[in-house]
Every structure is written in structure tokens, then in C-alpha cells.
Wavefront OBJ file of the C-alpha trace (Angstrom):
o trace
v -25.636 -8.132 -23.790
v -23.973 -9.219 -20.550
v -25.532 -7.466 -17.547
v -22.143 -6.961 -15.928
v -20.836 -5.280 -19.071
v -23.913 -3.062 -19.158
v -23.297 -2.050 -15.547
v -19.663 -1.311 -16.368
v -20.602 0.904 -19.325
v -23.295 2.671 -17.300
v -20.835 3.254 -14.478
v -18.214 4.669 -16.844
v -20.755 7.012 -18.431
v -21.969 8.123 -14.994
v -18.395 8.752 -13.827
v -17.702 10.840 -16.937
v -20.857 12.891 -16.377
v -20.045 13.432 -12.684
v -16.473 14.439 -13.555
v -17.721 16.914 -16.160
v -20.197 18.440 -13.682
v -17.509 18.690 -10.994
v -15.136 20.402 -13.436
v -17.537 22.996 -14.819
v -18.992 23.616 -11.359
v -15.694 23.862 -9.470
v -16.363 27.489 -8.524
v -19.364 26.201 -6.559
v -18.157 22.822 -5.305
v -14.622 23.747 -4.159
v -15.700 26.266 -1.460
v -18.339 23.810 -0.191
v -15.830 20.957 0.137
v -13.193 23.245 1.677
v -15.784 24.442 4.176
v -16.619 20.837 5.085
v -12.963 19.975 5.638
v -12.482 23.116 7.699
v -15.248 21.772 9.947
v -13.282 18.510 10.204
v -10.229 20.465 11.349
v -12.290 22.385 13.907
v -13.893 19.153 15.181
v -10.482 17.485 15.469
v -9.062 20.409 17.419
v -12.152 20.377 19.651
v -11.583 16.708 20.502
v -7.952 17.503 21.269
v -8.958 20.308 23.642
v -11.345 17.981 25.458
v -8.475 15.598 26.168
v -6.326 18.250 27.827
v -6.097 17.553 31.577
v -7.070 21.002 32.887
v -8.649 22.882 30.013
v -10.885 19.980 29.020
v -12.438 19.780 32.475
v -12.808 23.476 33.214
v -14.402 24.718 29.988
v -17.975 23.783 29.066
v -18.424 21.606 26.005
v -19.840 24.451 23.905
v -16.770 26.596 24.491
v -14.427 23.969 23.083
v -15.690 24.542 19.527
v -15.577 28.323 19.998
v -11.991 28.111 21.262
v -11.062 25.893 18.303
v -12.472 28.474 15.890
v -10.501 31.221 17.642
v -7.256 29.217 17.457
v -7.712 28.472 13.733
v -8.694 32.074 12.985
v -5.619 33.285 14.872
v -3.436 30.969 12.792
v -4.936 32.250 9.526
v -4.501 35.865 10.611
v -0.896 35.139 11.620
v -0.151 33.694 8.180
v -1.768 36.694 6.456
v 0.218 39.064 8.695
v 3.415 37.179 7.867
v 2.806 37.638 4.139
v 1.949 41.331 4.463
v 4.864 42.010 6.810
v 7.337 40.522 4.333
v 6.009 42.581 1.426
v 8.029 45.713 2.282
v 11.176 43.670 2.854
v 10.795 42.003 -0.540
v 10.439 45.383 -2.246
v 13.487 46.750 -0.411
v 15.648 43.764 -1.334
v 14.357 43.515 -4.915
v 17.379 45.317 -6.490
v 19.785 43.005 -4.666
v 17.833 39.943 -5.792
v 17.809 41.291 -9.341
v 21.587 41.524 -9.416
v 22.018 38.081 -7.871
v 19.578 36.534 -10.346
v 21.365 38.169 -13.282
v 24.719 36.874 -12.018
v 23.273 33.355 -11.756
v 21.888 33.580 -15.309
v 25.239 34.804 -16.637
v 27.104 31.992 -14.875
v 24.692 29.493 -16.416
v 25.258 31.044 -19.848
v 29.026 30.740 -19.414
v 28.684 27.128 -18.245
v 26.686 26.196 -21.359
v 29.044 28.293 -23.549
v 26.398 30.676 -24.816
v 28.183 33.323 -26.859
v 25.992 36.348 -26.052
v 26.157 37.141 -22.326
v 22.630 37.932 -21.106
v 21.785 41.307 -19.604
v 18.533 42.611 -18.214
v 18.063 44.621 -21.394
v 18.274 41.560 -23.638
v 16.269 39.409 -21.219
v 13.559 42.057 -20.950
v 13.416 42.388 -24.727
v 13.131 38.627 -25.220
v 10.598 38.307 -22.420
v 8.438 41.088 -23.787
v 8.361 39.310 -27.121
v 6.972 36.146 -25.524
v 4.796 37.376 -22.646
v 1.946 39.864 -22.532
v 2.794 41.661 -19.279
v -0.537 43.471 -19.085
v -2.418 40.212 -19.404
v -0.115 38.569 -16.834
v -0.619 41.322 -14.251
v -4.363 41.300 -14.872
v -4.555 37.547 -14.317
v -2.515 37.837 -11.097
v -4.826 40.536 -9.728
v -7.841 38.447 -10.684
v -6.325 35.389 -8.964
v -5.693 37.298 -5.724
v -9.246 38.673 -5.761
v -10.632 35.200 -6.459
v -8.686 33.692 -3.543
v -9.990 36.391 -1.173
v -13.595 35.841 -2.271
v -13.230 32.049 -2.033
v -11.786 32.376 1.472
v -14.793 34.390 2.652
v -17.225 31.906 1.073
v -15.415 28.967 2.696
v -15.716 30.624 6.119
v -19.445 31.151 5.553
v -20.001 27.517 4.539
v -18.007 26.268 7.532
v -19.975 28.527 9.891
v -23.345 27.253 8.716
v -22.145 23.640 8.755
v -21.041 24.089 12.365
v -24.468 25.499 13.212
v -26.180 22.450 11.668
v -23.766 19.934 13.174
v -25.825 19.566 16.344
v -28.935 18.522 14.372
v -27.110 16.175 11.993
v -27.763 13.086 14.127
v -31.494 13.807 14.210
v -31.546 14.238 10.433
v -29.922 10.818 9.961
v -32.538 9.259 12.244
v -35.306 10.811 10.121
v -33.942 9.573 6.790
v -35.529 6.123 6.987
v -37.892 4.122 9.145
v -35.707 1.014 8.828
v -33.383 0.734 11.845
v -30.869 -1.304 9.833
v -30.593 1.399 7.192
v -30.117 4.042 9.871
v -27.451 1.939 11.579
v -25.661 1.468 8.260
v -25.674 5.196 7.520
v -24.380 5.930 11.017
v -21.609 3.363 10.571
v -20.500 4.847 7.231
v -20.586 8.382 8.634
v -18.663 7.343 11.736
v -16.028 5.555 9.641
v -15.571 8.592 7.388
v -15.331 10.950 10.356
v -12.804 8.738 12.135
v -10.528 8.172 9.130
v -10.602 11.711 7.745
v -10.293 13.253 11.201
v -7.299 11.062 12.036
v -5.677 11.759 8.677
v -6.034 15.538 8.952
v -4.844 15.561 12.563
v -1.743 13.481 11.824
v -0.970 15.397 8.638
v -1.267 18.665 10.531
v 1.136 17.400 13.206
v 3.648 16.236 10.589
v 3.261 19.520 8.678
v 4.008 21.558 11.812
v 7.000 19.336 12.561
v 8.519 19.560 9.095
v 7.768 23.293 8.912
v 9.491 23.939 12.245
v 12.574 21.842 11.450
v 12.819 23.389 7.980
v 12.649 26.858 9.524
v 15.582 26.000 11.801
v 17.614 24.761 8.820
v 16.792 27.775 6.628
v 17.349 30.307 9.427
v 20.713 28.705 10.215
v 21.660 28.995 6.517
v 20.644 32.676 6.541
v 17.839 32.338 3.984
v 15.587 35.381 3.772
v 11.913 34.973 4.786
v 12.582 31.595 6.404
v 9.315 31.797 8.381
v 7.258 32.269 5.215
v 8.948 29.335 3.476
v 8.396 27.195 6.582
v 4.650 27.926 6.502
v 4.577 27.116 2.787
v 6.403 23.819 3.389
v 3.912 22.910 6.128
v 0.968 23.594 3.789
v 2.534 21.678 0.895
v 2.822 18.677 3.207
v -0.900 18.049 2.554
v -0.150 17.424 -1.144
v 1.239 13.876 -1.513
v 4.520 13.304 -3.357
v 4.578 16.588 -5.318
v 4.317 18.664 -2.134
v 7.688 17.377 -0.886
v 9.362 18.305 -4.173
v 7.849 21.804 -4.214
v 8.718 22.261 -0.546
v 12.390 22.014 -1.526
v 12.172 23.731 -4.928
v 10.732 27.070 -3.751
v 13.220 27.784 -0.919
v 16.149 26.606 -3.061
v 15.043 28.951 -5.851
v 15.055 31.753 -3.283
v 18.542 30.662 -2.198
v 19.779 30.852 -5.805
v 18.425 34.394 -6.075
v 19.787 35.481 -2.687
v 23.200 33.809 -2.630
v 25.871 34.077 -5.284
v 27.904 31.227 -3.801
v 26.860 27.670 -4.819
v 27.997 26.449 -1.413
v 25.374 28.594 0.306
v 22.730 27.196 -2.029
v 23.791 23.671 -1.106
v 23.529 24.726 2.540
v 19.802 25.167 1.954
v 19.269 22.322 -0.508
v 20.900 19.501 1.462
v 19.186 19.897 4.868
v 15.757 20.449 3.283
v 16.191 17.373 1.103
v 17.328 15.272 4.057
v 14.385 16.445 6.182
v 11.874 15.701 3.432
v 13.437 12.285 2.858
v 13.546 11.270 6.526
v 10.085 12.546 7.436
v 8.456 11.479 4.179
v 9.939 7.973 4.045
v 10.252 7.023 7.710
v 8.367 9.243 10.159
v 5.303 9.898 7.987
v 4.581 6.187 7.244
v 5.281 5.246 10.864
v 2.871 7.848 12.279
v 0.221 7.634 9.560
v 0.310 3.848 9.411
v -2.712 2.617 7.489
v -5.066 5.396 8.595
v -6.735 5.762 5.186
v -6.052 2.291 3.716
v -5.262 3.696 0.252
v -2.691 2.274 -2.132
v 0.158 4.578 -3.216
v -0.944 4.258 -6.843
v -4.517 5.235 -5.909
v -3.172 8.302 -4.100
v -1.050 9.316 -7.089
v -3.917 8.730 -9.541
v -6.366 10.661 -7.355
v -3.875 13.527 -7.164
v -3.735 13.680 -10.970
v -7.514 13.417 -11.385
v -8.556 15.944 -8.749
v -5.819 18.382 -9.764
v -7.146 18.236 -13.316
v -10.719 18.774 -12.089
v -10.165 21.460 -9.438
v -6.599 22.708 -9.829
v -4.586 23.512 -6.690
v -7.522 22.965 -4.271
v -8.016 19.550 -5.850
v -4.412 18.627 -5.050
v -4.986 19.403 -1.353
v -8.348 17.588 -1.238
v -7.478 14.560 -3.407
v -6.537 12.119 -0.655
v -9.438 12.798 1.781
v -12.009 12.735 -1.036
v -10.636 9.451 -2.378
v -10.714 7.957 1.118
v -14.391 8.953 1.450
v -15.176 7.418 -1.924
v -13.450 4.165 -0.940
v -15.465 3.944 2.292
v -18.764 4.556 0.513
v -17.915 2.191 -2.370
v -17.102 -0.605 0.076
v -20.708 -0.598 1.370
v -22.350 -1.540 -1.950
v -21.860 -4.841 -3.834
v -21.664 -3.141 -7.241
v -18.878 -0.730 -6.269
v -17.056 -2.879 -3.711
v -14.472 -4.077 -6.300
v -13.482 -0.430 -6.865
v -12.961 0.010 -3.122
v -10.799 -3.127 -3.088
v -8.650 -1.740 -5.922
v -8.278 1.590 -4.114
v -7.238 -0.070 -0.831
v -3.669 -0.708 0.202
v -3.881 -4.459 0.770
v -7.347 -5.448 -0.484
v -8.828 -5.669 3.003
v -11.721 -3.312 3.793
l 1 2 3 4 5 6 7 8 9 10 11 12 13 14 15 16 17 18 19 20 21 22 23 24 25 26 27 28 29 30 31 32 33 34 35 36 37 38 39 40 41 42 43 44 45 46 47 48 49 50 51 52 53 54 55 56 57 58 59 60 61 62 63 64 65 66 67 68 69 70 71 72 73 74 75 76 77 78 79 80 81 82 83 84 85 86 87 88 89 90 91 92 93 94 95 96 97 98 99 100 101 102 103 104 105 106 107 108 109 110 111 112 113 114 115 116 117 118 119 120 121 122 123 124 125 126 127 128 129 130 131 132 133 134 135 136 137 138 139 140 141 142 143 144 145 146 147 148 149 150 151 152 153 154 155 156 157 158 159 160 161 162 163 164 165 166 167 168 169 170 171 172 173 174 175 176 177 178 179 180 181 182 183 184 185 186 187 188 189 190 191 192 193 194 195 196 197 198 199 200 201 202 203 204 205 206 207 208 209 210 211 212 213 214 215 216 217 218 219 220 221 222 223 224 225 226 227 228 229 230 231 232 233 234 235 236 237 238 239 240 241 242 243 244 245 246 247 248 249 250 251 252 253 254 255 256 257 258 259 260 261 262 263 264 265 266 267 268 269 270 271 272 273 274 275 276 277 278 279 280 281 282 283 284 285 286 287 288 289 290 291 292 293 294 295 296 297 298 299 300 301 302 303 304 305 306 307 308 309 310 311 312 313 314 315 316 317 318 319 320 321 322 323 324 325 326 327 328 329 330 331 332 333 334 335 336 337 338 339 340 341 342 343 344 345 346 347 348
């Protein structure tokens, strides 16, 4: 049997085994990877603080990381406060939203010439026949509890990784006695750090920009909870392709519930669509450039694969993980063709 074919079969079997392990062990692997990427964000913010004219010179080097952690923690607390602060407003406006939603459903029924005009009684009866409410509420409570536990675990992993960061260079030096092997490992690590750090920094900047401009557009249109939707749009910016679509879908759905006038809904839909189009098709490629050297098809395929393996966290982590894989694959003759296929233009 051809040795190349044997290697191909062995590689496919190994990939299937690794994918299976990653899927069944996602409860373990996802917090670890999220913790590692949180360290990347902290390291990127630390480098940014060092470049500031006054603050970078006055503060000692050790305080830069501590200040970065404080800034990120403040941002997370602000987002949590925003969600909790809007809870009472949502409950107070729930009856109004209920009436608006029913009116929208009835208009849709009239448009499609449905004979029986829907009411909440008929909708509730039909919904009860299809959905187990008790099971749905139980799964939602379990999901919220799982997110809270995962968040705490991610913080713990990131904390210990930050503590070990200072000894990482010494560990690399102790891996092998061959200076060439050590130099190669350092080069791969440096390349990964540079590309992923640049990607996360630029994506964060673009996310803040699109979140801020979207907030202005939604606040001008009078959309309720514009700040919350702006934060959600900024977070969805990390998910390629699908994130832009969801960043328009969620606020527009809220506009349909809030406004009875189709013109007001268009007042939310049009500016958000224009912003996503301009930033996603012009500003994003111009700023990002070729920072990760990944083909659009590889990004889309990685999004599908990692979403299937890890769900929503996989969608956020798909691009950085694929970029890491491409860098590592490019260093070995057997996997270099895969790295070439993953790259944008075939040059590594």
C-alpha cells in the first residue's frame, strides 16, 4: 500500500478521534481554551498600556498586568450590571410588548389571508400542545447556572495561567537540549502570540466601533435597551459572517415587538444593515488585512466544525484556533499541505 495513502488514512483516523475527544470533553476543554484566550486579551491590553505616553512610563511593569485585569473585570461587571438593570424594565414593559407582538402576528395572518385571526388564547393553546414549558424553563435555568459556573472556572484558569506566564520561557528552554529545537519552538510560539494577539486586538477595536455606532443608530430610532443590543452586537462581531446577521436580527426583532409601525422597524433595520455592510466589507478587511492569513472558506468551514464540536463557545473560538492550527501545521512537512490549503493565498 502506498505510504502516502497510509499517512492520509492515519491522519483522517487521528482527526476523527481528536474531534470525538474534543466533543465529549467540551465541558473540560472549553473553559481551558477560554481562559487561555482571556490571557491573550489581558496581554494585549498590557502591551497597549505600556505604549501610552504617560501611564506606560510612570507605572512599573508588574502593575500593567494588574491594571489590565482591573479594566477587563470592570467591563465584565458593567455588562452584568447592564443586564440586571434592564430586567425590571423588561418586566414592566412586558404587557406592552405582548400587545405589540400580538398585533404584528395578526397583521401577518391578515397578509397571508389566514381565516382564523390569532389571539393569545389560541396561540397559547397551540404552543402548549407543541412545547413542554416545564422542561423549557428547567433547561433555561440549567443553562444560566452552567454559564455562571463556566465563567468562574474560566477566571480561575486565566489566573493560574497568568501566574505561570513568567516561567513559560524557562520551561521552553528546558524542553530540549538542542538549541535548534528550542529556537523553532520559540519561533512558533512567537508567531502564534503575534497573530492571535493582533487579531483579538483589532477585532476588539472593530467590535467597540460597530457597537458604539449601532448604539447611536438604535438610540436615535428610539429602540428600547439600545445599550444592551450594542454590547451584544460588539460581542457577535467575534463570530465571522453569522455574527453580522445576528447582530441585525436581534435588534430588529425587538423593534418589531416594540413598534407597531413598519416605518419605525425600517428605521432600525436600514442603519444597522448599512453599518454591518460598510464595516464588514470595507473597514474590517482594511484594518484586519491579512493578520491571520486564512482563506474565507477555511474560516467558514472552521466556524461550522467548531460550532458543531463546542456550540456557541466554538463559534467565538473557531478563527483563533484555526489560525493556531495553520501555524503549527506549517512547521511540519507532513501537515504543511493542510496549512497551505487553510491559507489565504498559499504563502506561509
